[in-house]
FILUMTI-612216 format. One record per residue (C-alpha): residue number from 0; x, y, z. Coordinates in steps of 0.5 Angstrom, whole numbers. Each point is the difference from the previous one (the first is absolute). Example, Ala and Ser with C-alpha at 12.3 -4.5 7.8 and 13.67 -1.06 7.14 Angstrom:
REM residues 2
+------+-------+-------+-------+
| resi |    px |    py |    pz |
+------+-------+-------+-------+
|    0 |    25 |    -9 |    16 |
|    1 |     2 |     7 |    -2 |
+------+-------+-------+-------+
***
This chain:
REM residues 532
+------+-------+-------+-------+
| resi |    px |    py |    pz |
+------+-------+-------+-------+
|    0 |    -1 |   141 |  -269 |
|    1 |    -3 |    -6 |     4 |
|    2 |    -5 |    -1 |     6 |
|    3 |     3 |    -1 |     7 |
|    4 |    -4 |     0 |     6 |
|    5 |    -6 |     4 |    -3 |
|    6 |     5 |     6 |    -1 |
|    7 |     3 |     2 |    -7 |
|    8 |     8 |     0 |    -1 |
|    9 |     4 |     3 |    -5 |
|   10 |     6 |    -3 |    -3 |
|   11 |     6 |     6 |     0 |
|   12 |     3 |     2 |    -6 |
|   13 |     7 |    -3 |    -1 |
|   14 |    -1 |    -6 |     5 |
|   15 |     1 |    -7 |    -1 |
|   16 |    -7 |    -4 |     0 |
|   17 |     3 |    -5 |     5 |
|   18 |     3 |     5 |     5 |
|   19 |    -7 |     2 |     3 |
|   20 |     1 |     8 |    -1 |
|   21 |    -7 |     2 |     1 |
|   22 |    -4 |     6 |     3 |
|   23 |    -7 |     2 |     2 |
|   24 |    -4 |     3 |    -5 |
|   25 |    -2 |     7 |     3 |
|   26 |    -8 |     1 |     1 |
|   27 |    -3 |     7 |    -1 |
|   28 |    -7 |     3 |     2 |
|   29 |    -5 |     0 |    -5 |
|   30 |     0 |     7 |    -4 |
|   31 |    -5 |     2 |    -5 |
|   32 |     0 |     7 |    -1 |
|   33 |    -7 |     0 |    -4 |
|   34 |    -3 |    -5 |     4 |
|   35 |    -8 |     2 |     1 |
|   36 |    -4 |    -1 |     6 |
|   37 |    -7 |    -1 |     1 |
|   38 |    -1 |     4 |     6 |
|   39 |     5 |     5 |     0 |
|   40 |     3 |     2 |     8 |
|   41 |    -3 |     6 |     3 |
|   42 |     4 |     6 |     3 |
|   43 |    -3 |    -3 |     7 |
|   44 |     4 |    -6 |    -1 |
|   45 |     7 |     3 |    -1 |
|   46 |     0 |     4 |     6 |
|   47 |     2 |    -4 |     6 |
|   48 |    -5 |     1 |     6 |
|   49 |     5 |     3 |     5 |
|   50 |     3 |     5 |    -6 |
|   51 |     2 |     7 |     2 |
|   52 |    -5 |     2 |    -6 |
|   53 |    -6 |    -3 |     4 |
|   54 |     2 |     4 |     6 |
|   55 |     0 |     7 |    -4 |
|   56 |    -7 |    -2 |    -3 |
|   57 |    -3 |    -2 |     6 |
|   58 |     2 |     6 |     4 |
|   59 |    -2 |     5 |    -5 |
|   60 |    -7 |    -3 |    -1 |
|   61 |    -1 |     0 |     7 |
|   62 |     1 |     8 |     1 |
|   63 |    -4 |     6 |    -2 |
|   64 |     2 |     4 |    -6 |
|   65 |    -5 |     5 |     0 |
|   66 |     4 |     5 |    -1 |
|   67 |     4 |    -2 |    -6 |
|   68 |    -7 |    -2 |    -3 |
|   69 |    -3 |     7 |     2 |
|   70 |     6 |     3 |    -4 |
|   71 |    -3 |    -2 |    -7 |
|   72 |    -5 |     4 |    -4 |
|   73 |    -6 |    -3 |    -4 |
|   74 |     0 |     0 |    -7 |
|   75 |     5 |    -1 |    -6 |
|   76 |     3 |    -7 |    -1 |
|   77 |     1 |    -5 |     5 |
|   78 |     5 |     0 |     5 |
|   79 |     5 |    -6 |     3 |
|   80 |    -3 |    -2 |     7 |
|   81 |     4 |     4 |     5 |
|   82 |     0 |    -7 |     4 |
|   83 |     4 |    -4 |    -5 |
|   84 |     5 |     6 |    -2 |
|   85 |     1 |     1 |     8 |
|   86 |     1 |    -8 |     1 |
|   87 |     5 |     0 |    -7 |
|   88 |     4 |     6 |     3 |
|   89 |     1 |    -3 |     7 |
|   90 |     2 |    -7 |    -2 |
|   91 |     5 |     3 |    -5 |
|   92 |     3 |     4 |     6 |
|   93 |     0 |    -7 |     4 |
|   94 |     4 |    -3 |    -6 |
|   95 |     5 |     6 |    -1 |
|   96 |    -3 |     3 |    -6 |
|   97 |    -1 |     7 |     0 |
|   98 |     0 |     2 |    -8 |
|   99 |    -7 |     1 |    -3 |
|  100 |     3 |    -3 |    -6 |
|  101 |     2 |    -6 |     4 |
|  102 |    -6 |    -1 |     3 |
|  103 |    -4 |     0 |    -7 |
|  104 |     5 |    -5 |    -2 |
|  105 |    -2 |    -4 |     6 |
|  106 |    -7 |     0 |    -1 |
|  107 |     1 |    -3 |    -7 |
|  108 |     5 |    -5 |     2 |
|  109 |     0 |    -2 |     7 |
|  110 |    -6 |    -5 |     2 |
|  111 |     0 |     3 |     7 |
|  112 |    -2 |     7 |    -3 |
|  113 |    -5 |    -3 |    -5 |
|  114 |    -3 |    -3 |     6 |
|  115 |     0 |     6 |     4 |
|  116 |    -3 |     4 |    -6 |
|  117 |    -5 |    -5 |    -2 |
|  118 |     4 |     0 |    -7 |
|  119 |    -1 |     8 |    -1 |
|  120 |     6 |     3 |    -3 |
|  121 |     1 |     8 |     2 |
|  122 |     5 |     3 |    -4 |
|  123 |     6 |     4 |     4 |
|  124 |    -3 |     7 |    -1 |
|  125 |    -7 |    -2 |     4 |
|  126 |     5 |    -3 |     5 |
|  127 |     4 |     6 |     1 |
|  128 |    -6 |     5 |     0 |
|  129 |    -4 |    -5 |     5 |
|  130 |     7 |     0 |     5 |
|  131 |     1 |     8 |    -1 |
|  132 |    -7 |     3 |     0 |
|  133 |    -5 |    -5 |     3 |
|  134 |     5 |    -3 |     5 |
|  135 |     3 |     7 |     2 |
|  136 |    -7 |     2 |     4 |
|  137 |    -2 |    -6 |     2 |
|  138 |     6 |    -5 |     2 |
|  139 |     0 |     2 |     7 |
|  140 |    -7 |    -2 |     1 |
|  141 |     1 |    -7 |    -3 |
|  142 |     6 |    -1 |     4 |
|  143 |    -3 |     2 |     7 |
|  144 |    -6 |    -5 |    -2 |
|  145 |     5 |    -5 |    -1 |
|  146 |     4 |     1 |     7 |
|  147 |    -7 |     0 |     3 |
|  148 |    -2 |    -7 |    -3 |
|  149 |     7 |    -2 |     2 |
|  150 |    -1 |     3 |     7 |
|  151 |    -7 |    -4 |     1 |
|  152 |     3 |    -6 |    -2 |
|  153 |     5 |     0 |     5 |
|  154 |     6 |     1 |    -4 |
|  155 |     2 |     7 |     2 |
|  156 |    -1 |     4 |     7 |
|  157 |    -1 |     8 |    -1 |
|  158 |     1 |     1 |     7 |
|  159 |     8 |     0 |     0 |
|  160 |     4 |     2 |    -6 |
|  161 |     7 |     1 |    -2 |
|  162 |     2 |     6 |    -4 |
|  163 |     6 |     2 |    -5 |
|  164 |     1 |     4 |    -6 |
|  165 |     4 |    -2 |    -6 |
|  166 |     2 |     4 |    -7 |
|  167 |    -2 |    -2 |    -7 |
|  168 |     3 |     3 |    -6 |
|  169 |    -5 |     4 |    -4 |
|  170 |    -1 |     0 |    -7 |
|  171 |     4 |     6 |    -2 |
|  172 |     6 |     3 |    -3 |
|  173 |     5 |     0 |     6 |
|  174 |     5 |     6 |    -4 |
|  175 |    -6 |     5 |    -1 |
|  176 |    -1 |     2 |     7 |
|  177 |    -3 |     7 |     3 |
|  178 |     4 |     2 |     6 |
|  179 |    -4 |     5 |     5 |
|  180 |     7 |     3 |     2 |
|  181 |     2 |     1 |    -7 |
|  182 |    -7 |     3 |    -1 |
|  183 |     1 |     5 |     6 |
|  184 |     7 |     2 |    -2 |
|  185 |    -3 |     2 |    -7 |
|  186 |    -5 |     4 |     3 |
|  187 |     5 |     3 |     4 |
|  188 |     4 |     2 |    -6 |
|  189 |    -5 |     3 |    -4 |
|  190 |    -2 |     4 |     7 |
|  191 |     7 |     2 |     1 |
|  192 |     1 |     3 |    -7 |
|  193 |    -7 |     4 |     0 |
|  194 |     2 |     3 |     6 |
|  195 |     7 |     2 |    -2 |
|  196 |    -3 |     4 |    -6 |
|  197 |    -6 |     3 |     4 |
|  198 |     5 |     3 |     5 |
|  199 |     5 |     2 |    -6 |
|  200 |    -7 |     4 |    -3 |
|  201 |    -1 |     3 |     7 |
|  202 |     7 |     3 |     1 |
|  203 |     0 |     2 |    -7 |
|  204 |    -7 |     4 |     2 |
|  205 |     4 |     3 |     6 |
|  206 |    -4 |    -3 |     5 |
|  207 |     4 |    -2 |     6 |
|  208 |    -5 |    -4 |     3 |
|  209 |    -4 |    -4 |    -5 |
|  210 |    -6 |    -3 |     2 |
|  211 |     1 |    -6 |    -4 |
|  212 |    -6 |    -5 |    -1 |
|  213 |     1 |    -7 |     3 |
|  214 |     4 |    -5 |    -4 |
|  215 |    -1 |    -6 |     5 |
|  216 |    -4 |    -5 |    -3 |
|  217 |    -2 |     4 |    -6 |
|  218 |    -4 |    -3 |    -5 |
|  219 |    -1 |     1 |    -8 |
|  220 |    -5 |     5 |     0 |
|  221 |     3 |     4 |     5 |
|  222 |     7 |     0 |    -4 |
|  223 |    -3 |     2 |    -6 |
|  224 |    -3 |     6 |     3 |
|  225 |     7 |     2 |     3 |
|  226 |     4 |    -2 |    -6 |
|  227 |    -5 |     5 |    -4 |
|  228 |     1 |     6 |     5 |
|  229 |     8 |    -1 |     0 |
|  230 |     0 |     0 |    -8 |
|  231 |    -3 |     7 |     1 |
|  232 |     4 |     2 |     5 |
|  233 |     7 |    -2 |    -4 |
|  234 |    -2 |     2 |    -7 |
|  235 |     5 |     5 |    -3 |
|  236 |     4 |    -1 |     6 |
|  237 |     8 |    -2 |     0 |
|  238 |    -1 |    -6 |     3 |
|  239 |     6 |    -4 |     2 |
|  240 |     1 |    -7 |    -4 |
|  241 |     0 |    -4 |     6 |
|  242 |    -7 |     3 |     2 |
|  243 |    -3 |     0 |    -7 |
|  244 |     2 |    -8 |    -1 |
|  245 |    -3 |    -2 |     7 |
|  246 |    -7 |     4 |    -2 |
|  247 |     0 |    -2 |    -7 |
|  248 |     1 |    -8 |     2 |
|  249 |    -6 |     1 |     5 |
|  250 |    -4 |     4 |    -5 |
|  251 |     1 |    -5 |    -5 |
|  252 |    -1 |    -7 |     4 |
|  253 |    -2 |     2 |     7 |
|  254 |    -7 |     0 |     0 |
|  255 |    -1 |    -7 |    -4 |
|  256 |     5 |    -3 |     5 |
|  257 |    -3 |     3 |     6 |
|  258 |    -7 |    -4 |    -3 |
|  259 |     4 |    -6 |    -1 |
|  260 |     3 |     0 |     7 |
|  261 |    -7 |     2 |     3 |
|  262 |    -3 |    -6 |    -3 |
|  263 |     6 |    -5 |     2 |
|  264 |    -1 |     3 |     8 |
|  265 |    -7 |    -2 |    -1 |
|  266 |     2 |    -7 |    -2 |
|  267 |     5 |    -1 |     5 |
|  268 |    -5 |     2 |     6 |
|  269 |     5 |     0 |     5 |
|  270 |     4 |    -6 |    -3 |
|  271 |     8 |     0 |    -1 |
|  272 |    -1 |    -2 |    -7 |
|  273 |    -4 |    -3 |    -6 |
|  274 |     1 |    -4 |    -6 |
|  275 |    -2 |     3 |    -7 |
|  276 |    -3 |    -6 |    -3 |
|  277 |    -4 |    -2 |     7 |
|  278 |    -2 |     7 |     4 |
|  279 |    -2 |    -4 |     6 |
|  280 |     6 |    -4 |     1 |
|  281 |     6 |     3 |     4 |
|  282 |     7 |    -2 |     0 |
|  283 |     2 |    -5 |     5 |
|  284 |     6 |    -4 |     2 |
|  285 |    -1 |    -7 |    -1 |
|  286 |     4 |    -5 |     4 |
|  287 |     0 |    -6 |    -5 |
|  288 |     3 |     3 |    -6 |
|  289 |     3 |    -5 |    -4 |
|  290 |     7 |     4 |    -1 |
|  291 |     0 |     1 |     8 |
|  292 |     1 |     8 |    -1 |
|  293 |    -7 |     2 |     3 |
|  294 |    -2 |     5 |    -5 |
|  295 |    -6 |     4 |     0 |
|  296 |    -6 |    -2 |    -4 |
|  297 |    -7 |     2 |    -1 |
|  298 |    -4 |    -4 |     5 |
|  299 |    -6 |    -1 |     5 |
|  300 |     1 |    -2 |     7 |
|  301 |    -5 |    -5 |     1 |
|  302 |    -3 |    -2 |     7 |
|  303 |    -2 |    -7 |     2 |
|  304 |    -4 |    -3 |     6 |
|  305 |     0 |    -8 |     0 |
|  306 |    -2 |    -5 |     5 |
|  307 |     2 |    -7 |    -1 |
|  308 |     4 |     1 |    -7 |
|  309 |    -7 |     3 |    -3 |
|  310 |     0 |     8 |    -1 |
|  311 |    -6 |     3 |     4 |
|  312 |     1 |     7 |    -3 |
|  313 |     5 |     4 |    -5 |
|  314 |     1 |     7 |    -1 |
|  315 |     4 |     4 |    -5 |
|  316 |     3 |     6 |     1 |
|  317 |     6 |     5 |    -2 |
|  318 |     4 |     1 |     6 |
|  319 |     7 |    -2 |     1 |
|  320 |     0 |    -3 |     7 |
|  321 |    -5 |    -4 |     3 |
|  322 |    -1 |     4 |     6 |
|  323 |    -5 |     5 |    -3 |
|  324 |    -4 |    -6 |    -4 |
|  325 |    -3 |    -3 |     6 |
|  326 |    -5 |     4 |     2 |
|  327 |    -3 |     1 |    -7 |
|  328 |     0 |    -8 |     0 |
|  329 |    -4 |    -1 |     6 |
|  330 |    -5 |     5 |    -2 |
|  331 |    -1 |    -4 |    -6 |
|  332 |     0 |    -6 |     5 |
|  333 |    -6 |     3 |     3 |
|  334 |    -4 |     2 |    -6 |
|  335 |     1 |    -7 |    -3 |
|  336 |    -2 |    -4 |     7 |
|  337 |    -4 |     5 |     4 |
|  338 |     5 |     0 |     6 |
|  339 |     7 |    -1 |     2 |
|  340 |     4 |    -6 |     1 |
|  341 |     2 |    -1 |     8 |
|  342 |     7 |     0 |    -1 |
|  343 |     5 |     2 |    -6 |
|  344 |     7 |    -3 |     0 |
|  345 |     5 |     4 |    -4 |
|  346 |     8 |     1 |     0 |
|  347 |     4 |     6 |     2 |
|  348 |    -2 |     4 |    -6 |
|  349 |    -7 |     2 |     3 |
|  350 |     2 |     2 |     7 |
|  351 |    -1 |     7 |     0 |
|  352 |    -4 |     4 |     5 |
|  353 |    -6 |     1 |    -5 |
|  354 |    -1 |    -7 |    -2 |
|  355 |     1 |    -2 |     8 |
|  356 |    -6 |     6 |     1 |
|  357 |    -4 |    -3 |    -5 |
|  358 |     0 |    -7 |     2 |
|  359 |    -1 |     2 |     7 |
|  360 |    -6 |     5 |    -2 |
|  361 |    -3 |    -6 |    -4 |
|  362 |     1 |    -5 |     6 |
|  363 |     5 |    -4 |    -4 |
|  364 |     5 |    -4 |     3 |
|  365 |     7 |     2 |    -3 |
|  366 |     5 |    -5 |    -1 |
|  367 |     4 |     5 |    -3 |
|  368 |     8 |     1 |     1 |
|  369 |     3 |     7 |     1 |
|  370 |     6 |     1 |    -3 |
|  371 |     5 |    -1 |     6 |
|  372 |    -4 |    -6 |     2 |
|  373 |     5 |    -6 |    -2 |
|  374 |     6 |     4 |     2 |
|  375 |    -3 |     1 |     7 |
|  376 |    -1 |    -7 |     0 |
|  377 |     7 |    -1 |    -1 |
|  378 |     3 |     4 |     5 |
|  379 |     1 |     6 |    -4 |
|  380 |    -1 |     7 |     4 |
|  381 |     0 |     7 |    -4 |
|  382 |     5 |     5 |     2 |
|  383 |    -2 |     3 |     7 |
|  384 |     1 |     7 |    -3 |
|  385 |    -5 |    -1 |    -5 |
|  386 |    -7 |     2 |     1 |
|  387 |    -3 |    -7 |    -1 |
|  388 |     4 |    -2 |     6 |
|  389 |    -2 |     5 |     5 |
|  390 |    -5 |    -3 |     5 |
|  391 |    -7 |     1 |    -1 |
|  392 |    -7 |    -2 |     4 |
|  393 |    -5 |     2 |    -5 |
|  394 |    -5 |    -1 |     5 |
|  395 |     2 |     6 |     4 |
|  396 |     4 |     4 |    -5 |
|  397 |     6 |    -1 |     4 |
|  398 |     7 |     0 |    -4 |
|  399 |     7 |    -1 |     3 |
|  400 |     6 |     2 |    -2 |
|  401 |     7 |    -4 |    -1 |
|  402 |     2 |     2 |     7 |
|  403 |    -7 |    -2 |     3 |
|  404 |    -3 |     7 |     1 |
|  405 |    -7 |     1 |    -2 |
|  406 |    -1 |     5 |    -6 |
|  407 |    -5 |     6 |     0 |
|  408 |    -5 |     0 |    -5 |
|  409 |     0 |     7 |    -4 |
|  410 |    -5 |    -1 |    -6 |
|  411 |    -3 |    -4 |    -5 |
|  412 |    -2 |     0 |    -7 |
|  413 |    -3 |    -4 |    -5 |
|  414 |     3 |    -3 |    -6 |
|  415 |    -4 |    -3 |    -6 |
|  416 |     4 |    -6 |    -3 |
|  417 |     0 |    -2 |    -8 |
|  418 |    -6 |    -4 |     1 |
|  419 |    -4 |     5 |     3 |
|  420 |     0 |    -2 |     7 |
|  421 |     1 |     5 |     6 |
|  422 |     5 |    -1 |     5 |
|  423 |     1 |     4 |     6 |
|  424 |     7 |     1 |     2 |
|  425 |     2 |     2 |     7 |
|  426 |     6 |     5 |     1 |
|  427 |     4 |    -1 |     6 |
|  428 |     6 |     4 |     3 |
|  429 |     5 |    -3 |     5 |
|  430 |     3 |     4 |     6 |
|  431 |     7 |     2 |     3 |
|  432 |     3 |    -3 |    -6 |
|  433 |     6 |     5 |     1 |
|  434 |     2 |    -4 |     6 |
|  435 |    -1 |    -7 |    -3 |
|  436 |     6 |    -4 |    -1 |
|  437 |    -3 |    -3 |    -6 |
|  438 |    -1 |     7 |    -3 |
|  439 |     5 |    -1 |    -6 |
|  440 |    -3 |    -7 |    -2 |
|  441 |    -7 |     2 |     1 |
|  442 |     0 |     7 |    -4 |
|  443 |     3 |     2 |    -6 |
|  444 |     6 |     5 |     0 |
|  445 |    -5 |     6 |    -3 |
|  446 |    -5 |    -1 |     5 |
|  447 |     4 |    -1 |     7 |
|  448 |    -2 |     6 |     2 |
|  449 |    -7 |    -2 |     1 |
|  450 |    -4 |    -6 |     3 |
|  451 |    -1 |    -6 |    -4 |
|  452 |    -7 |     0 |    -3 |
|  453 |    -3 |    -6 |    -4 |
|  454 |    -7 |    -1 |    -3 |
|  455 |    -3 |    -7 |     0 |
|  456 |    -7 |    -3 |    -1 |
|  457 |    -3 |    -3 |     7 |
|  458 |    -5 |    -3 |    -4 |
|  459 |     5 |    -3 |    -5 |
|  460 |     4 |    -3 |     6 |
|  461 |    -7 |    -3 |     3 |
|  462 |    -2 |    -3 |    -6 |
|  463 |     7 |    -3 |    -2 |
|  464 |     0 |    -3 |     8 |
|  465 |    -7 |    -3 |    -1 |
|  466 |     2 |    -3 |    -7 |
|  467 |     7 |    -3 |     3 |
|  468 |    -4 |    -3 |     6 |
|  469 |    -5 |    -3 |    -4 |
|  470 |     5 |    -3 |    -5 |
|  471 |     4 |    -3 |     6 |
|  472 |    -7 |    -4 |     3 |
|  473 |    -1 |    -8 |    -2 |
|  474 |    -5 |     2 |    -5 |
|  475 |     5 |     6 |    -3 |
|  476 |     6 |    -5 |    -1 |
|  477 |    -5 |    -4 |    -4 |
|  478 |    -2 |     5 |    -4 |
|  479 |     7 |     2 |    -2 |
|  480 |     1 |    -7 |    -3 |
|  481 |    -6 |     1 |    -4 |
|  482 |     2 |     6 |    -3 |
|  483 |     4 |    -3 |    -5 |
|  484 |    -6 |    -4 |    -3 |
|  485 |    -2 |     7 |    -4 |
|  486 |     7 |     0 |    -3 |
|  487 |    -1 |    -7 |    -2 |
|  488 |    -6 |     2 |    -4 |
|  489 |     3 |     6 |    -3 |
|  490 |     6 |    -5 |    -2 |
|  491 |    -5 |    -5 |    -3 |
|  492 |    -3 |     6 |    -5 |
|  493 |     7 |     3 |    -2 |
|  494 |     4 |    -7 |    -1 |
|  495 |    -5 |    -6 |    -1 |
|  496 |    -5 |     4 |    -4 |
|  497 |     5 |     5 |    -3 |
|  498 |    -4 |     6 |     1 |
|  499 |     5 |     6 |     1 |
|  500 |    -2 |     5 |    -5 |
|  501 |    -7 |     2 |    -2 |
|  502 |    -3 |     0 |    -7 |
|  503 |    -5 |     6 |     1 |
|  504 |     1 |     7 |     1 |
|  505 |    -3 |     4 |     5 |
|  506 |    -2 |    -1 |     8 |
|  507 |    -7 |    -2 |    -1 |
|  508 |     2 |    -5 |    -5 |
|  509 |     6 |    -3 |     3 |
|  510 |    -4 |    -1 |     7 |
|  511 |    -5 |    -4 |    -5 |
|  512 |     6 |    -4 |    -2 |
|  513 |     2 |    -1 |     8 |
|  514 |    -7 |    -2 |     1 |
|  515 |     0 |    -6 |    -5 |
|  516 |     7 |    -2 |     2 |
|  517 |    -3 |     0 |     8 |
|  518 |    -6 |    -4 |    -2 |
|  519 |     4 |    -5 |    -4 |
|  520 |     5 |    -1 |     6 |
|  521 |    -6 |    -1 |     4 |
|  522 |    -3 |    -5 |    -4 |
|  523 |     7 |    -4 |    -2 |
|  524 |     1 |    -1 |     8 |
|  525 |    -8 |    -2 |     0 |
|  526 |     2 |    -5 |    -5 |
|  527 |     6 |    -3 |     4 |
|  528 |    -4 |     0 |     6 |
|  529 |    -6 |    -4 |    -3 |
|  530 |     5 |    -5 |    -3 |
|  531 |     5 |    -1 |     6 |
+------+-------+-------+-------+
***
């Protein structure tokens, strides 16, 4: 080895000294694992100025958490500060960490979590209890406080929103589902068997016109009384084997099964299904299943309203479709902010008469497509002989048949929709259909002796026309382009943040998870805007 131009060179092994086969010595940075420091660095020095963890801490420090603090009772051992726990959980969701054990691990190993918690390490049980119990009742108020702060600083506008829904899988067993149709069929089977036994007993008594009890929707207590009465009447008689078998089955297990079916119907509460392991979850079809088979899974339907890629409201429901979810979502908006937005933009899944009427009644401009809007813009026209194609003036109530003659209003009736909206259907009848050259195409074969009769909702026609005209304005065209912003937020939550399945069970706890996720989304977006 020799010195040359202040650099050290090594002679390569096996080379001849006169051959100048040399290479530079590699240089390494100093490494001393046991090096001591006179003044150790603080957590503050290790966190960059524009880091998202500082945004989370700053925003949560500036909002009121009175509802969270008020949920704690005095006495006993000291508790962890709820502000600290909230910061830690929100930042964990910012970093796509959802497991309470992983969050505890981060509090021990990640300097950003250490700075956020002030070096305090809460165990995973404490974190899990705080998320599922404390935040279950208070996270919506926290979310609203965050949105109001962002609104005050000009990051979000609460006058115009874009709304859409998506389904998240529940933390439930997809193979243990109770179906409403099956419960109904089982109940009807018990009712049918006990009715047949009662009819046989009445015939055996010589009663030609038996006054049988009402077996429709029979309950367990009533069934026990009927079984006891039938047992007395059939005792000592030569009962056919088939009838006796039905009676014994009903007597042995009928009341117990009816009690179970009654409890299942109470849990269903009008739904089509529920999961045994999460009774609030409903079986829904998922679009983004990795097997592309779109199976039914226990899920929740989550509605999001966004503005500027930030979530301004969320609600969790049990509906299969978005149609009936809009009104509860907007009622919740009023509860959060005290007033309604000026406009709502949504896709055709929300284009129902009930939703249009609700927004009109509340002074909201509805930039919401109806189900035929896109087709009509492409030149599509419905079959001229369907009721939807009949000419109609909703203002005067005039309806024109395909041949151009006015139809006669013969009556109205009120119909209640699944969401509880009452709509008025007008019944119209054409005149002179027997002489009409279009009769064979307009009237079905079984009704050709009568004049054509249709039922339509004039109010629905009026509201759909109003929505279509609004969407064709310059403002409406712009709103239609903005509709995809909410889908970008949902895509970010599901794919970038990898949140597709809930960790908690029960609709209240699930709503708490969505609340934390929405706050995390907004603060991530805020950090991006502040560093741009």
